[in-house]
C-alpha positions as CSV (number, residue, x, y, z in Angstrom):
1,L,-1.4,-17.4,8.3
2,G,-2.3,-18.6,4.8
3,A,-3.4,-15.1,3.8
4,V,0.0,-13.8,5.0
5,G,1.8,-16.4,3.0
6,E,-0.2,-15.6,-0.1
7,L,0.5,-11.9,0.3
8,K,4.2,-12.6,0.6
9,T,4.1,-14.6,-2.6
10,L,2.1,-11.9,-4.3
11,N,4.7,-9.3,-3.3
12,Q,7.5,-11.5,-4.5
13,D,5.7,-12.0,-7.8
14,M,5.3,-8.2,-8.2
15,A,9.0,-7.6,-7.3
16,Q,10.0,-10.1,-10.0
17,Q,8.0,-8.1,-12.5
18,A,9.9,-4.9,-11.7
19,S,11.8,-5.1,-15.0
20,A,8.5,-5.3,-16.8
21,L,7.6,-2.0,-15.0
22,T,10.6,-0.2,-16.4
23,S,9.7,-1.2,-19.9
24,A,6.0,-0.4,-19.4
25,L,6.8,3.1,-18.0
26,K,8.9,3.9,-21.1
27,G,6.2,2.5,-23.4
28,S,3.0,3.8,-24.8
29,A,-0.1,4.7,-22.6
30,K,-1.5,1.3,-23.7
31,V,1.6,-0.6,-22.6
32,R,1.5,1.2,-19.2
33,G,-2.3,0.5,-18.9
34,D,-1.8,-3.2,-19.7
35,W,0.9,-3.4,-17.1
36,G,-1.3,-1.8,-14.4
37,E,-4.1,-4.2,-15.3
38,L,-1.7,-7.2,-15.1
39,M,-0.7,-6.1,-11.5
40,L,-4.4,-5.7,-10.6
41,D,-5.1,-9.1,-12.0
42,N,-2.4,-10.6,-9.8
43,V,-4.0,-9.1,-6.8
44,L,-7.5,-10.2,-7.8
45,R,-6.4,-13.8,-8.4
46,G,-4.2,-13.8,-5.3
47,S,-7.3,-12.8,-3.3
48,G,-9.2,-15.9,-4.4
49,L,-11.6,-14.1,-6.7
50,E,-12.6,-15.5,-10.1
51,E,-13.3,-13.5,-13.2
52,G,-16.9,-13.8,-14.4
53,V,-18.0,-15.0,-10.9
54,H,-16.7,-12.3,-8.5
55,Y,-15.7,-9.6,-10.9
56,E,-16.0,-8.4,-14.4
57,R,-13.4,-6.7,-16.6
58,Q,-14.2,-3.7,-18.9
59,A,-17.9,-3.9,-18.0
60,H,-19.9,-1.5,-20.2
61,V,-21.8,1.2,-18.4
62,T,-23.5,4.4,-19.6
63,N,-23.7,7.5,-17.5
64,D,-26.6,10.0,-17.4
65,E,-25.0,12.0,-20.3
66,G,-25.0,9.0,-22.5
67,D,-21.2,8.6,-22.3
68,N,-20.0,5.0,-22.6
69,L,-17.7,4.1,-19.7
70,R,-15.5,1.0,-19.3
71,P,-14.2,0.6,-15.8
72,D,-11.2,-1.6,-15.5
73,V,-12.8,-4.0,-13.0
74,V,-16.2,-4.2,-11.3
75,V,-16.0,-6.3,-8.2
76,R,-19.4,-7.9,-7.2
77,F,-20.5,-8.6,-3.7
78,P,-23.0,-11.3,-2.8
79,D,-25.6,-8.7,-1.8
80,Q,-25.7,-7.4,-5.3
81,R,-23.5,-4.4,-4.3
82,S,-20.4,-3.6,-6.5
83,V,-17.4,-1.4,-6.6
84,V,-15.1,-0.1,-9.4
85,I,-11.4,-0.6,-9.3
86,D,-9.4,1.6,-11.7
87,S,-5.8,0.7,-12.5
88,K,-4.8,3.4,-15.0
89,V,-2.1,5.3,-13.1
90,N,0.7,7.2,-14.8
91,L,4.0,6.5,-12.9
92,I,6.5,8.2,-15.3
93,A,7.3,11.1,-13.0
94,W,7.7,8.7,-10.0
95,Q,10.2,6.7,-12.1
96,E,12.0,9.9,-12.9
97,A,12.1,10.7,-9.2
98,M,13.6,7.3,-8.4
99,N,16.3,7.8,-11.1
100,S,17.1,11.5,-10.4
101,S,20.6,12.6,-9.8
102,S,20.0,15.5,-7.4
103,P,17.6,16.3,-4.6
104,E,16.1,19.2,-6.6
105,Q,15.3,16.9,-9.6
106,Q,13.8,14.3,-7.3
107,E,11.6,16.9,-5.5
108,D,10.4,18.3,-8.9
109,A,9.6,14.8,-10.2
110,L,7.7,13.9,-7.0
111,R,5.7,17.1,-7.2
112,R,4.8,16.2,-10.8
113,H,4.0,12.7,-9.7
114,A,1.6,14.0,-7.1
115,V,0.0,16.4,-9.6
116,A,-0.5,13.6,-12.1
117,L,-2.2,11.4,-9.4
118,R,-4.4,14.4,-8.3
119,Q,-5.5,14.9,-11.9
120,H,-6.3,11.2,-12.2
121,V,-8.4,11.4,-9.0
122,K,-10.2,14.4,-10.6
123,D,-10.9,12.4,-13.8
124,L,-12.2,9.5,-11.8
125,G,-14.5,11.8,-9.7
126,D,-15.8,13.3,-12.9
127,K,-16.6,9.9,-14.4
128,N,-18.6,9.0,-11.4
129,Y,-18.6,5.3,-11.9
130,P,-20.8,4.6,-8.9
131,K,-23.7,6.6,-10.3
132,A,-23.2,5.0,-13.7
133,L,-23.3,1.5,-12.1
134,G,-26.6,2.3,-10.4
135,G,-28.0,2.4,-6.9
136,D,-26.3,-0.9,-5.6
137,A,-22.8,0.4,-6.2
138,L,-20.7,1.5,-3.3
139,D,-20.3,5.2,-3.4
140,V,-16.5,5.1,-4.0
141,T,-14.1,4.3,-6.8
142,I,-10.9,2.5,-5.9
143,A,-7.8,4.0,-7.5
144,F,-5.3,1.1,-7.6
145,V,-1.6,2.2,-7.5
146,P,0.4,-0.9,-8.3
147,I,3.6,0.1,-6.4
148,E,3.4,0.8,-2.7
149,G,6.3,3.3,-2.8
150,A,4.7,5.3,-5.6
151,L,1.5,5.8,-3.6
152,S,3.5,6.8,-0.5
153,A,5.6,9.2,-2.4
154,A,2.6,11.0,-3.9
155,L,0.9,11.2,-0.5
156,G,4.2,12.6,1.0
157,A,4.6,15.2,-1.7
158,D,1.0,16.4,-1.5
159,M,-0.4,16.3,2.1
160,D,-3.9,17.2,0.9
161,L,-4.1,14.5,-1.8
162,Q,-5.9,11.9,0.3
163,S,-8.6,14.4,1.4
164,F,-8.9,15.7,-2.1
165,A,-9.6,12.1,-3.2
166,F,-12.1,11.4,-0.4
167,D,-14.0,14.6,-1.4
168,R,-14.3,13.1,-4.9
169,R,-15.3,9.6,-3.6
170,V,-12.0,8.1,-4.6
171,V,-10.1,5.8,-2.3
172,F,-6.4,4.8,-3.0
173,A,-5.3,1.2,-2.7
174,S,-1.9,-0.3,-3.0
175,P,-1.4,-4.0,-3.6
176,N,-1.4,-4.7,0.1
177,T,-4.4,-2.7,1.0
178,L,-6.4,-3.9,-2.0
179,M,-5.5,-7.5,-1.1
180,A,-6.9,-7.0,2.4
181,L,-10.1,-5.5,1.0
182,L,-10.5,-8.3,-1.5
183,R,-9.9,-10.9,1.1
184,V,-13.0,-9.6,2.9
185,T,-14.9,-9.8,-0.3
186,E,-13.8,-13.4,-0.9
187,R,-14.9,-14.3,2.6
188,L,-18.3,-12.7,2.0
189,W,-18.7,-14.9,-1.1
190,T,-17.7,-18.0,0.8
191,R,-20.2,-17.2,3.6
192,D,-22.9,-16.5,1.1
193,K,-22.3,-19.9,-0.7
194,V,-22.4,-21.8,2.6
195,Q,-25.6,-20.1,3.7
196,R,-27.3,-20.9,0.4
197,Q,-26.3,-24.6,0.7
């Protein structure tokens, strides 16, 4: 019941920051990125994880080609496993769909929104964070979409988007689904701490 209450509070907090979303979507790529990272931070803290203990921000990793990569967040598990969460999602077309004045405009904007998310998935697959992190990384990258409706809209506009992502070892997570995943992570850390004591 406590977790449900915390999830409700988290969703209320996110709803209160909706006006910040409007400003962020109209701002620069950096502003949009900062807003996405703020939403991700809310979910991480709401899940009981602590920065520097359970996860790292902007961890520096290098791939086989020598490229420097900086994943938004690397969540660590007690068994030395890890997973990357990426929060850089462009939601401009989704906002245009929500504000469109005709069904045709909305359909066009939703199509562009799905195309943008598909391109983001391709970029994440090409970066291959799990390989750059090493053998203990889970073989997926989590693409965090900070607004439930935006993720649902993209999946509704592009029925193959989810399988396209799976094929590239990318898994979508909304605030609710990411909270559930991170709750499991927090319990693993708690169990590990009890066992070590």
